[in-house]
N, CA and C of each residue as an Amber inpcrd file, in Angstrom:
protein
   657
   0.8420000  -1.2060000   0.0000000   0.0000000   0.0000000   0.0000000
   0.8730000   1.2500000   0.0000000   0.4600000   2.2710000  -0.7620000
   1.1750000   3.5470000  -0.7870000   0.9730000   4.2620000   0.5400000
   2.0800000   4.6750000   1.1910000   1.9750000   5.3750000   2.4770000
   2.4540000   6.8150000   2.3980000   2.9800000   7.2350000   1.2300000
   3.4110000   8.6150000   1.1250000   4.1920000   8.9090000  -0.1340000
   4.4890000  10.2090000  -0.3240000   5.2460000  10.6810000  -1.4840000
   6.2140000  11.7700000  -1.0390000   7.3150000  11.8940000  -1.7610000
   8.2680000  12.9820000  -1.5710000   8.6510000  13.5290000  -2.9350000
   8.5010000  14.8450000  -3.1250000   8.7770000  15.4610000  -4.4200000
   9.4570000  16.8070000  -4.2260000  10.5090000  17.0750000  -5.0120000
  11.1350000  18.3920000  -5.0490000  10.5440000  19.1670000  -6.2200000
  10.0830000  20.3790000  -5.9490000   9.4440000  21.2090000  -6.9650000
  10.2080000  22.5170000  -7.0920000  10.6580000  22.8370000  -8.2990000
  11.3380000  24.1080000  -8.5420000  10.3320000  25.1290000  -9.0400000
  10.3230000  26.2940000  -8.3780000   9.3820000  27.3520000  -8.7690000
   9.9630000  28.7010000  -8.3890000  10.0330000  29.5860000  -9.3600000
  10.4550000  30.9660000  -9.1360000  11.7970000  31.0400000  -8.3970000
  12.7340000  30.1700000  -8.8140000  14.0820000  30.2200000  -8.2480000
  14.2420000  29.5170000  -6.9130000  13.1700000  28.9130000  -6.4110000
  13.2450000  28.1960000  -5.1360000  12.9690000  26.7090000  -5.3480000
  13.4800000  25.8940000  -4.4280000  13.1850000  24.4620000  -4.4370000
  12.2840000  24.1660000  -3.2390000  11.0940000  23.6730000  -3.5080000
  10.1350000  23.3070000  -2.4820000  10.1230000  21.7890000  -2.3550000
  10.2730000  21.2960000  -1.1390000  10.1780000  19.8470000  -0.9170000
   8.7990000  19.5400000  -0.3620000   8.0580000  18.6980000  -1.0790000
   6.7020000  18.3350000  -0.6910000   6.7050000  16.9090000  -0.1690000
   6.2460000  16.7430000   1.0520000   6.2310000  15.4340000   1.7000000
   4.8320000  15.1220000   2.1890000   4.2890000  14.0010000   1.7280000
   2.9510000  13.5770000   2.1390000   3.0250000  12.1850000   2.7320000
   2.3600000  11.9790000   3.8660000   2.3740000  10.6570000   4.4740000
   1.0520000  10.3560000   5.1610000   0.7750000   9.0630000   5.2450000
  -0.4010000   8.5520000   5.9350000  -0.0050000   8.2610000   7.3810000
  -0.7450000   8.8320000   8.3320000  -0.4200000   8.6480000   9.7480000
  -0.8870000   7.2980000  10.2950000  -1.6040000   6.5360000   9.4660000
  -2.0210000   5.2030000   9.8900000  -3.4740000   5.1530000  10.3200000
  -4.0450000   3.9580000  10.2960000  -5.4750000   3.8030000  10.5730000
  -5.8380000   4.1410000  12.0190000  -4.8670000   4.0770000  12.9380000
  -5.1420000   4.4760000  14.3220000  -5.2450000   5.9960000  14.4590000
  -4.6880000   6.7050000  13.4950000  -4.7620000   8.1640000  13.4320000
  -4.9620000   8.5370000  11.9730000  -6.1770000   8.3470000  11.4380000
  -6.4180000   8.4310000   9.9860000  -6.3170000   9.8470000   9.4240000
  -5.0880000  10.3370000   9.3670000  -4.8120000  11.6760000   8.8630000
  -3.7990000  11.5790000   7.7240000  -4.0660000  12.2960000   6.6480000
  -3.0870000  12.4630000   5.5740000  -2.4530000  13.8250000   5.7680000
  -1.1520000  13.8360000   5.9590000  -0.4390000  15.0880000   6.2440000
   0.5290000  15.4070000   5.1160000   0.4390000  16.6180000   4.6060000
   1.3760000  17.1060000   3.5990000   2.1040000  18.3220000   4.1540000
   3.4280000  18.2840000   4.0870000   4.2560000  19.3940000   4.5380000
   5.0640000  19.9250000   3.3600000   5.2070000  21.2390000   3.2890000
   6.0540000  21.8650000   2.2820000   7.2380000  22.5000000   2.9970000
   8.4470000  22.0960000   2.5850000   9.6720000  22.6250000   3.1730000
  10.3980000  23.5130000   2.1670000  10.9850000  24.5850000   2.6630000
  11.9010000  25.4080000   1.8830000  13.1220000  25.6670000   2.7590000
  14.2770000  25.2260000   2.2950000  15.4930000  25.4240000   3.0720000
  15.4640000  24.7330000   4.4170000  14.7680000  23.6030000   4.5080000
  14.7120000  22.8500000   5.7500000  13.6510000  23.3160000   6.7250000
  12.9470000  24.4230000   6.4240000  11.9060000  24.9310000   7.3020000
  10.5280000  24.6430000   6.7050000   9.5610000  24.3740000   7.5880000
   8.2020000  24.0950000   7.1240000   7.5300000  25.3960000   6.7100000
   7.1370000  25.4620000   5.4370000   6.4620000  26.6430000   4.9110000
   4.9510000  26.5400000   5.0750000   4.4070000  25.3370000   4.8610000
   2.9520000  25.1550000   4.9290000   2.6410000  23.7060000   5.2410000
   1.4430000  23.4900000   5.7370000   0.9950000  22.1410000   6.0650000
  -0.4650000  21.9800000   5.7190000  -0.8430000  20.7820000   5.3330000
  -2.2510000  20.4760000   5.0820000  -2.5310000  19.0930000   5.6680000
  -3.5690000  19.0080000   6.4820000  -3.9250000  17.7300000   7.1050000
  -5.4140000  17.4780000   6.8770000  -5.7370000  16.2990000   6.3440000
  -7.1330000  15.9280000   6.1380000  -7.3570000  14.5280000   6.6790000
  -8.5760000  14.2970000   7.1440000  -8.9280000  13.0020000   7.7150000
  -9.4970000  12.0770000   6.6450000  -9.2380000  10.7770000   6.7790000
  -9.9020000   9.8060000   5.9150000 -10.7250000   8.8310000   6.7670000
 -11.1930000   9.3340000   7.9110000 -12.0430000   8.5160000   8.7720000
 -13.3180000   8.0930000   8.0490000 -13.7620000   8.9220000   7.0810000
 -14.9650000   8.5730000   6.3270000 -14.7760000   7.3020000   5.5210000
 -13.5440000   7.0670000   5.0360000 -13.2670000   5.8320000   4.2850000
 -13.2880000   4.6350000   5.2270000 -12.6530000   4.7770000   6.3930000
 -12.5990000   3.6760000   7.3610000 -13.9950000   3.3100000   7.8530000
 -14.8590000   4.3050000   7.9500000 -16.2160000   4.0450000   8.4340000
 -16.9850000   3.1100000   7.4990000 -16.5580000   3.0550000   6.2340000
 -17.2040000   2.1860000   5.2490000 -16.4510000   0.8850000   5.0510000
 -15.3970000   0.6770000   5.8540000 -14.5610000  -0.5060000   5.7010000
 -13.2490000  -0.1280000   5.0530000 -12.1570000  -0.7530000   5.4760000
 -10.8280000  -0.4110000   4.9810000 -10.7430000  -0.6010000   3.4720000
 -10.3820000   0.4770000   2.7710000 -10.2330000   0.4370000   1.3130000
  -8.8820000   1.0500000   0.9790000  -7.8610000   0.1990000   0.8630000
  -6.5000000   0.6870000   0.6650000  -6.3470000   1.4540000  -0.6350000
  -7.0480000   1.0340000  -1.6830000  -6.9350000   1.7140000  -2.9750000
  -7.4540000   3.1450000  -2.8750000  -8.5960000   3.3320000  -2.2070000
  -9.1730000   4.6630000  -2.0920000  -8.3090000   5.5710000  -1.2190000
  -7.7290000   5.0000000  -0.1600000  -6.8300000   5.7790000   0.6970000
  -5.6050000   6.2160000  -0.0920000  -5.0190000   5.2880000  -0.8660000
  -3.8340000   5.5970000  -1.6640000  -4.1380000   6.6940000  -2.6830000
  -5.3230000   6.6440000  -3.3080000  -5.7060000   7.6690000  -4.2760000
  -5.8380000   9.0290000  -3.6080000  -6.3820000   9.0460000  -2.3870000
  -6.5440000  10.3160000  -1.6870000  -5.1820000  10.8950000  -1.2870000
  -4.2580000  10.0260000  -0.8800000  -2.9000000  10.4770000  -0.5470000
  -2.2540000  11.1330000  -1.7650000  -2.3360000  10.4560000  -2.9220000
  -1.7200000  10.9770000  -4.1390000  -2.3900000  12.2670000  -4.5880000
  -3.7220000  12.3400000  -4.4810000  -4.4520000  13.5430000  -4.8880000
  -4.0380000  14.7420000  -4.0460000  -3.9600000  14.5500000  -2.7260000
  -3.5660000  15.6640000  -1.8580000  -2.1430000  16.1080000  -2.1650000
  -1.2390000  15.1530000  -2.3800000   0.1530000  15.4770000  -2.6950000
   0.2300000  16.2950000  -3.9800000  -0.4780000  15.8480000  -5.0100000
  -0.4300000  16.5450000  -6.2980000  -1.0650000  17.9240000  -6.2270000
  -2.1030000  18.0860000  -5.4210000  -2.7460000  19.4010000  -5.3140000
  -1.8250000  20.4020000  -4.6250000  -1.0330000  19.9350000  -3.6690000
  -0.0720000  20.8360000  -3.0320000   0.9900000  21.2790000  -4.0410000
   1.4100000  20.3580000  -4.9030000   2.3700000  20.7110000  -5.9560000
   1.7560000  21.7310000  -6.9120000   0.4930000  21.5160000  -7.2840000
  -0.1890000  22.4640000  -8.1630000  -0.2840000  23.8430000  -7.5110000
  -0.5370000  23.8730000  -6.1970000  -0.6030000  25.1530000  -5.4850000
   0.7350000  25.8840000  -5.5480000   1.8370000  25.1460000  -5.4190000
   3.1680000  25.7610000  -5.5040000   3.3610000  26.3770000  -6.8750000
   3.0500000  25.6200000  -7.9250000   3.2550000  26.1120000  -9.2910000
   2.3110000  27.2620000  -9.6310000   1.1950000  27.3620000  -8.9050000
   0.2620000  28.4580000  -9.1150000   0.6450000  29.6950000  -8.3050000
   1.7350000  29.5990000  -7.5170000   2.2310000  30.7530000  -6.7770000
   1.5760000  30.9800000  -5.4320000   0.8210000  29.9980000  -4.9160000
   0.1070000  30.1920000  -3.6520000   1.0440000  30.4440000  -2.4810000
   2.2520000  29.8700000  -2.5360000   3.1760000  29.9940000  -1.4110000
   4.3330000  30.9480000  -1.7010000   4.1690000  31.8050000  -2.7190000
   5.2150000  32.7770000  -3.0170000   5.3840000  33.7740000  -1.8810000
   4.3090000  34.0450000  -1.1520000   4.3600000  34.9920000  -0.0380000
   3.6450000  34.3930000   1.1530000   4.1540000  34.6690000   2.3400000
   3.5160000  34.1700000   3.5500000   2.7650000  35.2700000   4.2910000
   2.3390000  36.3150000   3.5530000   1.5770000  37.3860000   4.1920000
   0.2540000  36.8670000   4.7280000  -0.3550000  35.9390000   3.9760000
  -1.6060000  35.3410000   4.4110000  -1.4010000  33.8470000   4.6050000
  -2.1010000  33.2580000   5.5610000  -2.0070000  31.8180000   5.7590000
  -2.5720000  31.1100000   4.5390000  -1.8780000  30.1320000   3.9860000
  -2.3910000  29.4090000   2.8310000  -3.5950000  28.5610000   3.1940000
  -4.4250000  28.3420000   2.1730000  -5.6040000  27.5140000   2.3730000
  -5.2170000  26.1550000   2.9280000  -5.9510000  25.7260000   3.9760000
  -5.7790000  24.3840000   4.5020000  -4.6790000  24.2320000   5.5170000
  -3.9510000  25.2850000   5.8600000  -2.8280000  25.1430000   6.7740000
  -3.3280000  24.6830000   8.1390000  -2.8600000  23.5160000   8.5710000
  -3.2020000  22.9890000   9.8830000  -4.5990000  22.4030000   9.9930000
  -5.3310000  22.2880000   8.8690000  -6.7050000  21.8070000   8.9430000
  -6.7510000  20.3120000   9.2220000  -7.5880000  19.9060000  10.1790000
  -7.9510000  18.5020000  10.3550000  -9.4650000  18.4590000  10.2790000
  -9.9910000  17.7550000   9.2970000 -11.4230000  17.7900000   9.0550000
 -11.9350000  16.4050000   8.7190000 -13.1690000  16.1190000   9.1100000
 -13.8040000  14.8520000   8.7570000 -14.4230000  14.9160000   7.3690000
 -14.4320000  16.1170000   6.7630000 -14.9590000  16.2670000   5.4110000
 -13.9670000  15.7100000   4.4030000 -14.4770000  15.3520000   3.2170000
 -13.5830000  14.9480000   2.1410000 -12.7850000  16.1630000   1.6830000
 -11.6700000  15.9080000   0.9970000 -10.8270000  17.0180000   0.5580000
 -11.5870000  17.9300000  -0.3990000 -12.3920000  17.3540000  -1.2910000
 -13.1600000  18.1630000  -2.2340000 -14.1550000  19.0630000  -1.5060000
 -14.7700000  18.5540000  -0.4200000 -15.7030000  19.3740000   0.3490000
 -14.9890000  20.5420000   1.0160000 -13.7750000  20.2840000   1.5130000
 -12.9890000  21.3540000   2.1260000 -12.6740000  22.4310000   1.0990000
 -12.2890000  22.0050000  -0.1210000 -11.9740000  22.9570000  -1.1930000
 -13.1930000  23.7980000  -1.5390000 -14.3490000  23.1440000  -1.6940000
 -15.5660000  23.8570000  -2.0640000 -15.9470000  24.8770000  -0.9920000
 -15.8900000  24.4560000   0.2890000 -16.2190000  25.3770000   1.3760000
 -15.2850000  26.5760000   1.3780000 -14.0000000  26.3090000   1.1350000
 -13.0150000  27.3890000   1.1290000 -13.3020000  28.3810000   0.0090000
 -13.5540000  27.8710000  -1.1940000 -13.7900000  28.7530000  -2.3310000
 -15.0700000  29.5640000  -2.1300000 -16.0860000  28.9400000  -1.5300000
 -17.3130000  29.6790000  -1.2560000 -17.0690000  30.8160000  -0.2740000
 -16.3000000  30.5340000   0.7910000 -16.0250000  31.5700000   1.7830000
 -15.2010000  32.6920000   1.1820000 -14.2490000  32.3250000   0.2930000
 -13.4290000  33.3340000  -0.3600000 -14.2710000  34.2030000  -1.2770000
 -15.1810000  33.5820000  -2.0050000 -16.0250000  34.3410000  -2.9280000
 -16.8750000  35.3440000  -2.1650000 -17.4230000  34.9170000  -1.0150000
 -18.2530000  35.8130000  -0.2230000 -17.4380000  36.9570000   0.3400000
 -16.2100000  36.6400000   0.7990000 -15.3810000  37.6730000   1.4060000
 -14.9180000  38.6910000   0.3820000 -14.7530000  38.2670000  -0.8640000
 -14.2000000  39.1490000  -1.8800000 -15.2690000  39.9640000  -2.6000000
 -16.5490000  39.6960000  -2.3490000 -17.5910000  40.5370000  -2.8940000
 -18.2190000  40.0550000  -4.1760000 -17.5730000  39.1480000  -4.9200000
 -18.1920000  38.5910000  -6.1100000 -18.1380000  37.0680000  -6.0410000
 -19.0180000  36.4600000  -6.7810000 -19.0980000  35.0020000  -6.8180000
 -18.9190000  34.5190000  -8.2560000 -18.1570000  33.4540000  -8.4270000
 -17.9600000  32.8190000  -9.7260000 -18.5750000  31.4310000  -9.6620000
 -19.4870000  31.1530000 -10.5740000 -20.1730000  29.8570000 -10.5770000
 -20.0510000  29.2010000 -11.9480000 -19.8950000  27.8810000 -11.9300000
 -19.9040000  27.1240000 -13.1780000 -21.3080000  26.5740000 -13.3720000
 -22.0060000  27.0440000 -14.3860000 -23.3790000  26.6280000 -14.6190000
 -23.4810000  25.4470000 -15.5800000 -22.3740000  25.1250000 -16.2510000
 -22.3740000  23.9830000 -17.1580000 -20.9940000  23.7070000 -17.7050000
 -20.7210000  22.4330000 -17.9860000 -19.4510000  22.0480000 -18.6060000
 -19.5890000  20.6530000 -19.1710000 -18.6490000  20.2920000 -20.0570000
 -18.6260000  18.9510000 -20.6380000 -17.6370000  18.0500000 -19.9220000
 -17.0980000  18.5150000 -18.7690000 -16.0670000  17.7450000 -18.0850000
 -14.7020000  18.1770000 -18.5690000 -13.6790000  17.7370000 -17.8540000
 -12.3120000  18.1690000 -18.1460000 -11.4140000  16.9450000 -18.2570000
 -11.0740000  16.5910000 -19.4860000 -10.2700000  15.3960000 -19.7640000
  -9.1170000  15.7780000 -20.6810000  -7.9180000  15.3190000 -20.3460000
  -6.7370000  15.6170000 -21.1510000  -6.9610000  15.2260000 -22.6120000
  -6.5100000  16.0950000 -23.5230000  -6.6130000  15.8120000 -24.9520000
  -7.9450000  16.1700000 -25.5670000  -8.9200000  16.6200000 -24.7450000
 -10.2280000  17.0000000 -25.2610000 -10.4420000  18.5100000 -25.1180000
 -11.5410000  19.0020000 -25.6380000 -11.8520000  20.4230000 -25.5450000
 -12.7280000  20.6870000 -24.3250000 -12.3110000  21.6180000 -23.5100000
 -13.0970000  21.9980000 -22.3270000 -14.0680000  23.1040000 -22.7080000
 -15.3240000  22.9340000 -22.3600000 -16.3440000  23.9540000 -22.6030000
 -16.9430000  24.3450000 -21.2640000 -16.9460000  25.6440000 -20.9870000
 -17.3860000  26.1290000 -19.6880000 -18.4510000  27.2050000 -19.8370000
 -19.5470000  27.0340000 -19.1360000 -20.5570000  28.0740000 -19.0050000
 -20.4120000  28.6430000 -17.6030000 -20.1550000  29.9520000 -17.5110000
 -19.8300000  30.5730000 -16.2370000 -20.7440000  31.7500000 -15.9380000
 -20.9190000  32.0060000 -14.6480000 -21.7210000  33.1400000 -14.2020000
 -20.9480000  33.8880000 -13.1260000 -20.7860000  35.1940000 -13.3230000
 -20.1630000  36.0550000 -12.3180000 -21.2500000  36.9720000 -11.7670000
 -21.4010000  36.9720000 -10.4410000 -22.4540000  37.7900000  -9.8440000
 -21.9920000  38.3940000  -8.5200000 -22.7690000  39.3450000  -8.0270000
 -22.4940000  39.9200000  -6.7240000 -22.7750000  38.8530000  -5.6660000
 -21.8520000  38.6950000  -4.7190000 -21.9800000  37.6240000  -3.7310000
 -23.1970000  37.8050000  -2.8390000 -23.5680000  39.0270000  -2.5520000
 -24.6710000  39.2700000  -1.6240000 -26.0300000  39.2340000  -2.3100000
 -26.1570000  39.9100000  -3.4430000 -27.4580000  40.0070000  -4.1110000
 -27.6870000  38.8900000  -5.1260000 -26.6170000  38.2970000  -5.6470000
 -26.7530000  37.2710000  -6.6760000 -27.0060000  37.8340000  -8.0600000
 -26.9810000  39.1570000  -8.1950000 -27.2240000  39.7990000  -9.4880000
 -26.0090000  39.6410000 -10.3970000 -26.2580000  39.2850000 -11.6610000
 -25.1800000  39.0960000 -12.6210000 -24.3460000  40.3520000 -12.8080000
 -23.0560000  40.1680000 -13.0080000 -22.1320000  41.2910000 -13.1180000
 -21.6050000  41.3730000 -14.5490000 -21.9830000  42.4180000 -15.2720000
 -21.5650000  42.5900000 -16.6620000 -20.1220000  43.1140000 -16.7300000
 -19.4050000  42.6990000 -17.7760000 -18.0690000  43.2210000 -18.0380000
 -16.9760000  42.6770000 -17.1530000 -17.2510000  41.6360000 -16.3710000
 -16.2100000  41.0340000 -15.5370000 -15.2390000  40.2500000 -16.4240000
 -13.9700000  40.3270000 -16.1130000 -12.9560000  39.6040000 -16.8670000
 -12.8540000  38.1720000 -16.3400000 -12.8150000  37.2220000 -17.2520000
 -12.7100000  35.8140000 -16.8790000 -11.5210000  35.1990000 -17.6030000
 -10.6980000  34.4900000 -16.8550000  -9.4880000  33.8860000 -17.4140000
  -9.4250000  32.4250000 -16.9900000  -9.0570000  31.5430000 -17.9260000
  -8.8760000  30.1230000 -17.6330000  -7.3920000  29.7950000 -17.7650000
  -6.7760000  29.3790000 -16.6530000  -5.3470000  29.0760000 -16.6320000
  -5.1340000  27.5920000 -16.3940000  -4.0550000  27.0890000 -16.9620000
  -3.6680000  25.6910000 -16.7710000  -2.4560000  25.6410000 -15.8640000
  -2.5260000  24.8420000 -14.8060000  -1.3520000  24.5740000 -13.9830000
  -1.1440000  23.0660000 -13.9440000   0.0930000  22.6520000 -13.8370000
   0.3920000  21.2230000 -13.8090000   1.6130000  20.9720000 -12.9430000
   1.8350000  19.7120000 -12.6350000   3.0030000  19.3330000 -11.8440000
   4.2570000  19.2210000 -12.7030000   4.1300000  19.4250000 -14.0170000
   5.2780000  19.2180000 -14.9010000   5.6410000  20.4310000 -15.7510000
   4.8810000  21.5240000 -15.6470000   5.1590000  22.6700000 -16.5060000
   4.7270000  23.9580000 -15.8110000   5.1210000  25.0950000 -16.3910000
   4.7650000  26.3890000 -15.8250000   3.2920000  26.7070000 -16.1130000
   2.6370000  27.4940000 -15.2570000   1.2510000  27.8930000 -15.5090000
   1.1340000  28.6930000 -16.7980000   0.0070000  28.5520000 -17.5020000
  -0.2260000  29.3450000 -18.7110000  -1.7170000  29.5910000 -18.8930000
  -2.0320000  30.6870000 -19.5710000  -3.4190000  31.0520000 -19.8280000
  -3.9060000  30.3620000 -21.0930000  -5.0790000  29.7280000 -21.0120000
  -5.6460000  29.0160000 -22.1590000  -6.6580000  29.8680000 -22.9190000
  -7.4890000  30.6320000 -22.2010000  -8.5070000  31.4280000 -22.8660000
  -8.9720000  32.5250000 -21.9140000  -9.4340000  33.6430000 -22.4760000
  -9.9410000  34.7580000 -21.6920000 -11.2470000  35.2510000 -22.3020000
 -12.0440000  35.9450000 -21.5110000 -13.2910000  36.5030000 -22.0140000
 -13.8950000  37.4830000 -21.0300000 -15.0510000  38.0620000 -21.3930000
 -15.7660000  38.9910000 -20.5220000 -17.2280000  38.5760000 -20.4410000
 -17.8350000  38.8400000 -19.2930000 -19.2390000  38.4840000 -19.1140000
 -20.1490000  39.4540000 -19.8480000 -21.3180000  38.9510000 -20.2480000
 -22.3180000  39.7750000 -20.9100000 -23.1860000  40.5180000 -19.9000000
 -24.2830000  41.0660000 -20.3730000 -25.1550000  41.8860000 -19.5260000
 -25.6990000  41.1220000 -18.3280000 -25.9150000  39.8140000 -18.4880000
 -26.4790000  39.0100000 -17.4000000 -25.3960000  38.4110000 -16.5010000
 -24.1330000  38.7410000 -16.8110000 -23.0340000  38.2140000 -16.0040000
 -22.5450000  36.8460000 -16.4350000 -23.0220000  36.3670000 -17.5840000
 -22.6280000  35.0340000 -18.0320000 -21.6350000  35.1010000 -19.1820000
 -20.8670000  34.0230000 -19.3380000 -19.9120000  33.9070000 -20.4360000
 -19.6620000  32.4260000 -20.6990000 -19.4880000  32.0860000 -21.9640000
 -19.1650000  30.7180000 -22.3620000 -17.7890000  30.7140000 -23.0010000
 -16.9190000  29.8230000 -22.5430000 -15.5550000  29.7340000 -23.0370000
 -15.2260000  28.2930000 -23.4080000 -14.3050000  28.1230000 -24.3310000
 -13.8410000  26.7760000 -24.6770000 -12.3580000  26.8340000 -25.0070000
 -11.6640000  25.7330000 -24.7340000 -10.2280000  25.6610000 -25.0130000
  -9.7860000  24.2000000 -25.0360000  -8.8280000  23.8580000 -25.9000000
  -8.3040000  22.4950000 -25.9110000  -7.4230000  22.2520000 -24.6930000
  -7.4990000  21.0560000 -24.1650000  -6.6790000  20.6770000 -23.0200000
  -5.5330000  19.7840000 -23.4900000  -4.3040000  20.0490000 -23.0440000
  -3.1620000  19.2540000 -23.4930000  -3.2240000  17.8300000 -22.9460000
  -2.5790000  16.9290000 -23.6500000  -2.4640000  15.5390000 -23.2050000
  -1.0810000  15.3670000 -22.5840000  -1.0230000  15.1310000 -21.2860000
   0.2480000  15.0240000 -20.5780000   0.7400000  13.5770000 -20.5630000
   2.0330000  13.4140000 -20.7940000   2.6120000  12.0740000 -20.7120000
   2.7120000  11.6180000 -19.2620000   2.8830000  12.5780000 -18.3490000
   2.9520000  12.2620000 -16.9330000   2.4840000  13.4750000 -16.1370000
   2.3060000  13.2810000 -14.8310000   1.9280000  14.3920000 -13.9710000
   0.4270000  14.6280000 -13.9340000   0.0520000  15.6440000 -13.1650000
  -1.3480000  16.0060000 -12.9360000  -1.5550000  17.4690000 -13.3170000
  -2.7360000  17.7790000 -13.8500000  -3.0300000  19.1570000 -14.2580000
  -4.3810000  19.5910000 -13.7200000  -4.5660000  20.9070000 -13.6430000
  -5.8360000  21.4700000 -13.1790000  -6.0920000  22.7850000 -13.8820000
  -7.3590000  23.1670000 -13.9360000  -7.7480000  24.4700000 -14.4580000
  -8.0160000  25.4090000 -13.2900000  -7.4960000  26.6260000 -13.3940000
  -7.8090000  27.6890000 -12.4470000  -8.6540000  28.7020000 -13.2120000
  -9.9240000  28.7980000 -12.8670000 -10.8410000  29.7060000 -13.5430000
 -10.9910000  30.9350000 -12.6590000 -10.5920000  32.0840000 -13.1700000
 -10.5400000  33.3020000 -12.3700000 -11.4510000  34.3730000 -12.9530000
 -12.1410000  35.0840000 -12.0800000 -12.9790000  36.2100000 -12.4840000
 -12.5460000  37.4390000 -11.6950000 -12.5510000  38.5850000 -12.3510000
 -12.1760000  39.8260000 -11.6590000 -13.0520000  40.9740000 -12.1550000
 -13.3820000  41.8540000 -11.2160000 -14.1470000  43.0670000 -11.5220000
 -13.6600000  44.1500000 -10.5720000 -12.9170000  45.1150000 -11.1160000
 -12.3070000  46.1190000 -10.2500000 -11.2940000  45.4640000  -9.3300000
 -11.4510000  45.6850000  -8.0250000 -10.5400000  45.0870000  -7.0520000
 -11.0330000  43.7380000  -6.5320000 -12.2100000  43.3310000  -6.9610000
 -12.7940000  42.0790000  -6.4790000 -12.4010000  40.9190000  -7.3950000
 -12.2780000  39.7140000  -6.8120000 -11.9130000  38.5460000  -7.6080000
 -12.4640000  37.2800000  -6.9650000 -12.5460000  36.2390000  -7.7640000
 -12.9850000  34.9270000  -7.2890000 -12.4070000  33.8870000  -8.2370000
 -12.3290000  32.6420000  -7.7740000 -11.7870000  31.5960000  -8.6400000
 -12.3840000  30.2390000  -8.3110000 -12.2780000  29.3470000  -9.2860000
 -12.7020000  27.9540000  -9.1530000 -11.5420000  27.0800000  -9.6090000
 -11.3180000  25.9730000  -8.9130000 -10.3100000  24.9920000  -9.3210000
 -11.0110000  23.7270000  -9.8020000 -10.5090000  23.1710000 -10.9020000
 -11.0440000  21.9150000 -11.4160000  -9.8960000  21.0180000 -11.8580000
  -9.8160000  19.8160000 -11.2920000  -8.8040000  18.8640000 -11.7350000
  -9.1410000  18.3630000 -13.1340000  -8.1120000  18.1280000 -13.9310000
  -8.2790000  17.5670000 -15.2730000  -8.0270000  16.0660000 -15.2030000
  -8.9750000  15.2920000 -15.6700000  -8.8640000  13.8370000 -15.5850000
  -8.0350000  13.2750000 -16.7280000  -7.4470000  12.1060000 -16.4850000
  -6.7460000  11.3700000 -17.5320000  -7.7680000  10.6850000 -18.4400000
  -7.4380000  10.4910000 -19.7180000  -8.3320000   9.7360000 -20.5930000
  -8.5270000   8.3360000 -20.0290000  -9.6850000   7.7520000 -20.2810000
 -10.0220000   6.4380000 -19.7270000  -8.9940000   5.3830000 -20.0850000
  -8.5040000   5.4280000 -21.3250000  -7.5540000   4.4000000 -21.7510000
  -6.2370000   4.5090000 -20.9990000  -5.8210000   5.7510000 -20.6330000
  -4.5810000   5.9330000 -19.9060000  -4.7550000   5.5850000 -18.4420000
  -5.9200000   5.9730000 -17.8830000  -6.1690000   5.6810000 -16.4810000
  -6.2250000   4.1770000 -16.2510000  -6.7480000   3.4420000 -17.2350000
  -6.8810000   2.0010000 -17.0800000  -5.5350000   1.3110000 -17.1270000
  -4.5540000   1.9260000 -17.7550000  -3.2300000   1.3140000 -17.8890000
  -2.3680000   1.5670000 -16.7040000
């Protein structure tokens, strides 16, 4: 069974060491630490007690360990830890929620705090080598009214390459916009889309992991 990962990530002239390990079924926590120069820069801890409650499933635990490890790498490449002025998302968190639930709650709280909300109203899914189609809505977080003229950008981040912008657009009168862009097929590593909306000084974003094609995942 996979019990952890260790990866060195180079970003913006620094080397980040990412270490993820399973604390064991007696303490069902997946812990990821990011080191720079031997010092801990950030930490993320999530519980997998929900998996144990349904019976020990080593494959599902291993997948969750790898997913958390790769998401921390994606955060580094997206510049989340370039500055320590603000505590990074998930630092020190121990939660009985799934990792995806923690992410969703965080993004919702951020959207509310920043004054605007970004919502995905439709998509065809996100699979490497295919075209991503996104229907998006940008609105005021409090009133829910659509926000016209908001800038929307779709960026690609991965564990194997530098971040890059795939497509940009602006919302219409009702605050909606439809965007599409081809997704690269990676030989290795994990990728995600960062969908960002901005209006004046306000901003919001959504993260979506890009899945491997079925034929590659099966191999």
